[in-house]
C-alpha positions as CSV (number, residue, x, y, z in Angstrom):
1,M,98.0,90.5,86.7
2,S,98.2,91.2,83.1
3,D,100.6,89.2,81.2
4,I,102.4,92.5,80.5
5,S,102.8,93.6,84.7
6,K,104.0,89.9,85.1
7,T,106.6,90.1,82.8
8,I,107.9,93.7,84.2
9,K,107.9,91.8,87.8
10,E,110.0,89.2,86.4
11,H,112.4,91.7,85.0
12,V,112.4,93.2,89.0
13,Q,113.0,89.5,90.0
14,A,115.8,89.0,87.2
15,R,118.1,91.9,88.9
16,T,119.4,91.2,92.6
17,V,121.9,92.5,94.6
18,T,123.1,90.0,97.5
19,L,124.0,91.6,100.9
20,R,126.8,90.8,103.1
21,D,124.8,88.4,104.6
22,G,123.8,86.7,101.9
23,T,120.3,88.1,101.6
24,E,119.0,88.3,97.8
25,L,117.2,91.3,97.3
26,P,115.9,93.1,93.7
27,S,118.0,95.7,92.9
28,L,115.2,98.1,92.1
29,G,113.5,99.0,95.8
30,Q,111.3,102.0,96.5
31,G,112.3,105.3,98.6
32,T,109.8,107.1,101.1
33,W,111.5,110.0,101.6
34,H,108.6,113.0,101.6
35,M,105.9,110.7,101.8
36,G,103.0,111.1,104.4
37,D,103.9,115.1,104.1
38,N,100.9,115.8,101.8
39,A,97.6,114.6,103.3
40,G,96.1,115.0,99.8
41,L,98.3,112.7,98.3
42,R,98.0,109.5,101.3
43,E,96.0,107.2,99.2
44,Q,98.1,107.9,95.8
45,E,101.2,107.3,97.9
46,I,99.9,104.1,99.8
47,E,99.0,103.0,96.1
48,A,102.6,103.4,94.9
49,L,104.0,101.4,97.5
50,R,101.5,98.4,97.1
51,T,101.7,98.9,93.1
52,G,106.0,98.4,93.9
53,L,105.3,95.4,95.7
54,D,102.8,94.2,92.6
55,Y,106.2,94.9,90.4
56,G,108.4,92.7,92.7
57,M,110.0,95.9,93.9
58,T,110.6,94.6,97.7
59,V,112.4,96.6,99.1
60,I,110.9,99.7,101.0
61,D,113.1,102.0,102.5
62,T,111.9,104.9,105.3
63,A,113.6,106.7,108.4
64,E,112.2,108.2,111.5
65,M,113.4,111.7,110.6
66,Y,111.1,111.4,107.4
67,G,108.1,113.8,108.4
68,G,108.9,113.0,111.9
69,G,107.6,109.5,111.7
70,K,104.6,110.2,109.1
71,A,106.7,108.2,105.8
72,E,106.8,105.3,108.7
73,Q,103.2,105.3,109.2
74,L,102.0,105.8,105.5
75,A,104.7,103.1,104.8
76,G,103.0,101.0,107.6
77,E,99.3,101.3,106.0
78,A,100.9,100.5,102.6
79,L,102.0,96.9,104.1
80,E,98.8,96.2,106.0
81,G,98.0,92.4,104.9
82,R,101.1,92.3,102.6
83,R,104.2,92.3,105.1
84,E,105.5,89.3,104.5
85,E,106.1,90.3,101.1
86,A,108.2,93.7,102.1
87,F,111.8,93.8,102.9
88,L,111.0,96.7,105.2
89,V,114.5,99.4,106.0
90,S,114.4,101.9,108.3
91,K,117.0,104.5,109.8
92,V,117.7,105.5,113.0
93,L,118.7,109.8,113.9
94,P,122.8,110.0,114.7
95,N,121.3,111.4,118.4
96,N,119.6,108.1,119.0
97,A,121.9,106.1,117.9
98,G,123.1,104.7,121.3
99,G,122.5,102.8,124.4
100,E,118.2,103.0,125.6
101,K,117.9,105.7,122.8
102,L,118.6,103.7,120.3
103,E,115.9,101.0,121.6
104,K,113.2,103.3,122.3
105,A,113.8,104.9,118.8
106,C,113.9,101.2,116.8
107,E,110.5,100.5,118.9
108,G,108.9,103.7,117.5
109,S,109.9,102.6,114.3
110,L,108.4,99.3,114.7
111,S,105.3,101.4,116.5
112,R,104.9,103.4,113.2
113,L,105.2,100.8,110.6
114,G,103.0,98.6,112.6
115,V,105.2,95.9,112.8
116,E,107.7,93.5,114.9
117,Q,110.6,93.6,113.4
118,L,112.5,95.3,110.9
119,D,114.4,93.4,108.2
120,L,117.3,96.0,107.9
121,Y,117.9,99.0,110.4
122,L,120.5,101.6,109.4
123,L,122.3,104.1,110.6
124,H,121.3,107.3,109.1
125,W,124.9,109.4,109.6
126,R,127.4,109.4,111.8
127,G,127.0,111.6,114.4
128,S,128.8,112.3,118.0
129,V,127.7,108.6,119.4
130,P,130.9,106.5,119.3
131,L,130.5,104.1,116.1
132,K,131.3,101.2,118.9
133,E,128.7,101.8,121.0
134,T,125.7,102.2,118.1
135,V,127.3,98.3,116.8
136,R,126.7,97.4,120.4
137,G,123.1,98.3,120.1
138,M,122.3,97.1,116.9
139,E,123.5,93.9,118.2
140,K,121.4,94.1,121.2
141,L,118.3,94.9,118.9
142,K,119.4,91.6,116.7
143,A,119.6,89.4,119.5
144,D,116.2,90.9,120.9
145,G,114.4,89.9,117.3
146,K,113.7,93.1,116.8
147,I,115.6,93.7,113.8
148,K,117.5,90.8,111.4
149,R,119.7,93.0,110.2
150,W,121.8,95.7,110.4
151,G,124.0,98.2,108.3
152,V,124.8,102.3,107.9
153,S,124.2,105.5,105.7
154,N,126.1,108.5,104.4
155,L,129.5,106.8,105.4
156,D,132.8,107.4,103.4
157,T,135.7,104.8,102.8
158,R,137.5,106.0,106.0
159,E,134.7,105.5,108.2
160,M,133.7,102.2,106.5
161,K,137.1,101.0,107.5
162,E,136.8,102.1,110.9
163,L,133.6,100.5,111.3
164,L,134.7,96.8,110.2
165,S,137.6,97.0,112.2
166,L,135.1,96.9,114.9
167,E,133.9,94.3,117.4
168,N,131.2,93.2,115.2
169,G,131.5,95.8,112.7
170,D,131.5,93.2,110.1
171,D,128.3,92.2,110.5
172,A,127.0,95.7,108.7
173,V,125.3,94.3,105.4
174,C,125.0,97.4,103.6
175,N,125.9,101.3,103.1
176,Q,123.2,103.4,101.7
177,V,124.5,106.7,99.9
178,L,123.7,109.2,97.7
179,Y,124.3,107.4,94.0
180,H,123.1,108.9,90.3
181,L,125.0,110.1,86.9
182,A,125.2,113.6,88.0
183,S,127.1,112.6,91.6
184,R,129.6,109.9,90.9
185,G,132.0,110.3,93.8
186,I,131.8,107.3,95.3
187,E,133.2,105.3,92.2
188,F,136.8,106.4,92.7
189,D,137.0,104.7,96.3
190,L,133.9,103.9,98.4
191,M,132.6,101.8,95.6
192,P,135.4,99.6,94.9
193,W,136.2,99.2,98.2
194,M,132.7,97.9,99.3
195,K,133.2,95.5,96.3
196,E,136.2,94.0,97.9
197,Q,133.9,93.9,100.9
198,R,131.0,92.1,99.4
199,M,128.8,94.7,100.7
200,P,126.5,96.5,97.9
201,V,125.4,100.3,97.8
202,M,122.0,101.0,98.4
203,A,121.2,104.0,96.1
204,Y,119.7,106.6,97.9
205,C,118.2,109.7,94.9
206,P,119.0,107.2,92.2
207,L,117.5,110.0,89.7
208,D,118.8,113.0,92.0
209,Q,115.3,113.9,93.5
210,G,116.3,116.8,95.6
211,G,119.0,117.8,93.7
212,G,120.5,119.9,91.9
213,H,120.9,118.5,88.7
214,T,117.6,117.7,85.9
215,L,119.1,114.4,84.5
216,G,116.2,113.9,82.4
217,E,117.2,117.4,79.8
218,S,120.9,115.1,79.7
219,R,120.8,114.7,75.7
220,T,122.7,112.2,75.8
221,L,120.2,110.4,78.1
222,Q,117.3,111.5,75.8
223,R,119.0,110.0,72.6
224,I,119.6,106.9,73.9
225,A,115.9,106.7,75.7
226,E,114.6,107.8,72.0
227,R,116.5,104.5,70.5
228,R,115.1,102.4,72.9
229,G,111.3,103.9,73.3
230,M,112.0,104.6,77.1
231,T,112.0,107.4,79.1
232,P,115.6,109.3,80.0
233,L,114.8,108.9,83.6
234,Q,114.1,105.1,82.9
235,I,117.9,104.9,81.0
236,A,119.6,106.8,84.2
237,L,117.8,104.3,86.6
238,A,119.3,101.3,84.3
239,W,122.6,102.8,84.4
240,T,122.2,102.9,88.4
241,I,121.6,99.2,88.8
242,R,124.3,97.7,85.9
243,S,127.1,96.5,88.1
244,G,125.1,94.2,90.7
245,M,126.0,95.8,93.2
246,V,123.7,98.9,93.7
247,L,120.3,98.7,94.9
248,S,118.4,102.0,94.1
249,I,115.4,103.2,95.6
250,P,113.6,105.6,93.7
251,K,110.7,107.5,95.4
252,T,107.6,108.3,93.7
253,S,104.2,109.1,94.8
254,N,103.1,108.3,91.4
255,P,102.0,104.8,90.6
256,E,102.7,105.3,87.0
257,H,106.0,106.2,87.8
258,V,106.1,103.1,90.1
259,R,105.8,101.1,86.9
260,E,108.4,103.3,84.6
261,N,110.8,102.7,87.3
262,A,110.5,98.5,87.6
263,E,110.6,98.7,83.6
264,A,114.0,100.0,84.0
265,A,115.0,96.5,85.1
266,S,114.1,95.7,81.7
267,I,117.1,97.7,80.2
268,T,120.8,96.2,80.0
269,L,123.0,99.1,78.6
270,T,125.7,98.6,75.7
271,N,129.1,99.0,75.9
272,E,128.5,102.3,73.5
273,E,125.7,103.5,75.7
274,V,127.6,103.4,78.8
275,E,131.1,105.3,77.1
276,M,128.3,107.7,75.4
277,L,127.0,108.7,79.6
278,D,130.7,108.4,80.6
279,R,131.8,111.5,78.4
280,A,128.3,113.1,79.7
281,F,128.9,112.6,82.7
282,P,132.3,111.6,83.5
283,K,133.7,109.3,86.3
284,P,136.0,111.1,89.5
285,Q,139.4,110.9,88.8
286,T,140.2,112.1,92.2
287,K,138.9,112.0,95.5
288,Q,135.3,113.6,96.3
289,P,133.7,114.7,99.4
290,L,130.8,112.4,100.1
291,D,127.3,113.6,98.6
292,I,125.0,114.2,101.1
293,V,121.4,115.6,100.7
């Protein structure tokens, strides 16, 4: 590893978040949504995930839903011989989130990933299965050694309060939700409440991948980026992790873009820059419906 690469890795490792159970993780990880869908990109996508590990972006997030398990298979291949370096996250579909279905879904994910245990297992979003049943199932998976910890995804404030009121519900270590400059609704009530609970946000699509905005075209981001010799998307990514309460998981199939994402960890925005971005992308003034893509 070159001196420059070592420096990038040091910056990534220096920016951390702490899960509710005390586990410390880098603030930048890697998503896998849509990975494995295109066979022609397979080797490049595997290289991208391994490059991320090289730079210290050790959190790899996937789900049984992504490509019907193809993303899990690809992530598993990327982790061959490097499992101990990664903090591996997968997600269960709501219709599988209780009883024997939950156990079977977890076993399916473990098999596709080629591992014996998940570091974190999330409920992908809320469905018809009662949260109480999901919590009970997650605790059993923990007791059986199939997962180390569990959490949720796409739950808003009211649902999070309901979850933590349940027996063992407060064992949930995080909530993965959509969060980027053009989607700041969680800042009104969900994020402050989670901060009170010492529960970090795991931000998916932090560069608005799959959304309706094009952050890279923002003149404000462009101006800040030009001053710093960075790209607009690096500034946007640095913005998401500025508080120390957010773990961002950008997805890219391009190893060079992985490096750019990792370099965002070296950026500490000034108060002036944050204010500029607040004017361009205003904070929510009222409660917003939870954004989901």
